[in-house]
N, C-alpha and C positions, 0 to 999 in steps of 0.2 A: 756460435749460436746453434742451439740444438733444435732440429726439426721435430715437429710433433707428428708422430705416425698417424696415417689415416685410420680413422675408425673402421673396423671391419663391418661389413654389411650384416645386419641382423638376419639370422637364419629363420626361415618360416617354421612355425610351430607344426609339429606332427599332429595329424588327426588323432582323436582319443581312441579310435577303433580302427584297426588295420586288418587287411585281408590278403591272404596269398592263396592262389589256386594251384593244387598239385593233382594233375590227372593220374588216376590209378585204374588198375584192372584192364583186361583186354577190351573192355567196353569204354575206356577213356572217360571214366566218371570223374567229375570235378570235386574231389575232396578239397575242403576249404579249411585252411588254418586261420583262425581269427584270434586277435589278442588285444588286450588293453595296453595302450602305450605307456600309461603311467606306472603300472605294476609289472609289465612284461609277463603277465599270466594269461594263458590262452586255452583254446580248445580246438580240437578237430571236429568239423562237421562232416559226417559221412565218411568215416575211415573204412572204406570198402575193401582195401587190400594194398598190396605193395608196401608193406610196413617199413621196409628198408628206406624207401623214398621219404616216408613220413618222418622217420628218425633223422634223416639228413636235413630235412626242413627245420626240425627243432634245433639241431646243432647250428645251422646257418643263421637262424634268427635270434637264438638265445632265449626263446620263449619257454616258460615253464608250463607244461600242460597240466591243467587241474581237472579237466573233465572231457568226455566225448559226447557230442550231440548228434542226434540222428533225425533226418527229415522223414524217412520212411523205410519200410522193411525189406526192400528188394536187395538181392545178393550183392550187386555192384556198389550199393550204398552203405551196407553195414555188415557184409560177410565177415570181415576181420575185426569188427568192433569189440566183440567179447574177448577175443584173443589179445588185442592191444590194451584194453582196459585192465585185464589181469596183469599184463606185463608192467604197465605204468602204475598200477594201484590206484586208479581213479574211477569215479562213478560214471555211469551212462545215463543221459537224460534224453528222453524221446524214443520213438515217436508217440503218437496218440495210441491208446491201447487197441483200437480197432485193427492195427497192423500186427497184432499177435499172430494172426494166421500166417503172415509172411515170415516173421522171425522164426516161427516153429519149423519152417521149411528150409532154413539156411544150410543145414548139412546136405540135404538132398539137392538143393539148387546149386550148391557149390560144386558137387560132382558133375552136375549137368553142364555147367558153364566153365568149368576148369578154374574156379576161383576158390581160394580158401574160405570156407564157410563154417561157422560154429554158432549154434543156437545160444542165445543169451537172454537174461531177464534184465531189463533196464532197472537201474536204481530208482528212477522216477519216470513214470508215464506222464506225458504232457497233455494239456487241454487248452482249448481256445481261450485266450486272455491271460494265460500264465506268463510269468517272467522267468528268464534264466540269466544268471550272472556269469560274466567272464572277467576276472579281476574286479575292477570297479565299474565295468560297463554292464548295462542292463539291456537285454534283448527281449522284444515282444514275441510271443508265440502265437501264431495264427493257424488254426486248423483249416486246411484246404483239401478236403477229400475230392476224389475223382480218379486220379491216377491210381491211388490206393485209398482205402477208406480212412486210414489213420495218418495221412500225410500232414506234416506241419511245415510252416515257413518261419524263419527267424528274421526279424526286422530290427535294425538299429535306426530309430527315427532321427537322432541328431545328425548323423552323417549320411542319411538318405540311402542306406544300403540294405538290401534284402538277399538272403540266401534261400532260394525257392525250390531246390531239388528238381524233381521232374514235373512240376506243375506247368511251367512255362519256359520256352526256349526262344532264342532269337529266330523269329520267323515260323515258329511251330508251337505245339503244346504237347503235354504228356500223352502217352498211349493210354487207352481205356479198354483195350481188348483183353487184358489179363484178368484172371479171376478177381472178382470184387471191384473191378473198375466200373466207372459210371461217367459217361460223357457229359450229361447235363450237369451232374455235380461238379465236374471239372470246370465247365464254362462258368457256372455260378461262382465257384471259388475265385476264379480269375477276375471276373467283372464286379463281383460284390465285395470281395475281400482285398484283392491286390490293387485294382485301379483306384479305390478311394485313398490309398496311401500317397498318391501323387505322381504326376507324370515325370517328375525329376528324379524319382527313385531309380538308382542303378541296381540291377539284380544279377546275381551269380546263379546261372542255371546248373542243373545236374550234369549237363553235357554241352560242349560247344562254348562259343564266346559270350561275354557279358553283353547286356543291352540295358535299355531303360523302359519303364512302363509306357512312357509317352511315345517312344518309337514304335513299340508293339501295337499300341492303340491306333497308330497311323498306318502301319505296314503289314502287320501279321494277318495272313489270309484266313486264319482260323478265328481270331478274336478282335480284329480291328473294329473300331466303331462303325465303319462303313459296312463291314460284312454282317454285323449283328443288328444293324438298324432295320 
């Protein structure tokens, strides 16, 4: 009598959109590798430096990089973006054009901070309400000025994930004392553009650990509902 082998347990389906965080530069900036599970095509968001690290991430995941995305023009977030785009032969999308001021200073700021910096011209400047694609995944572009005037956030609504750059952090918010920063604009960006996306949205900040909008609305001493009431 032949025994029937037990059926193997079904494996959970992978989410359509995946994210890996690779801290780069001496400022420990969260460069984010994002990709479409179906096509295995992806993008780096904020390829600020340490390109050898980013190449290793591509090898490990098997993702084909089809573009580089930028949240804003500060050196730790995009200093090496132009260099990497030329190496990979891919376009650059973002930030919003008001950050041209910062991108024009990348050479100078690179020398100041000890980070490889090269001025570049994005293939596509982004605007509030635009869409960007990664494989078959579509991300919403949300213009969130304050930390810089041209800062954008990338949001994938189906998986409740946002990559927010230096707009919001776990327990803190972006600095606004740099040139062209504006504190009230930043508060408005967070409360009027990010909070409406939902408390359950998990966000990847430009530095430090991930969090959710709901947690920050409860506990963040800068933008909690209690502090702003």
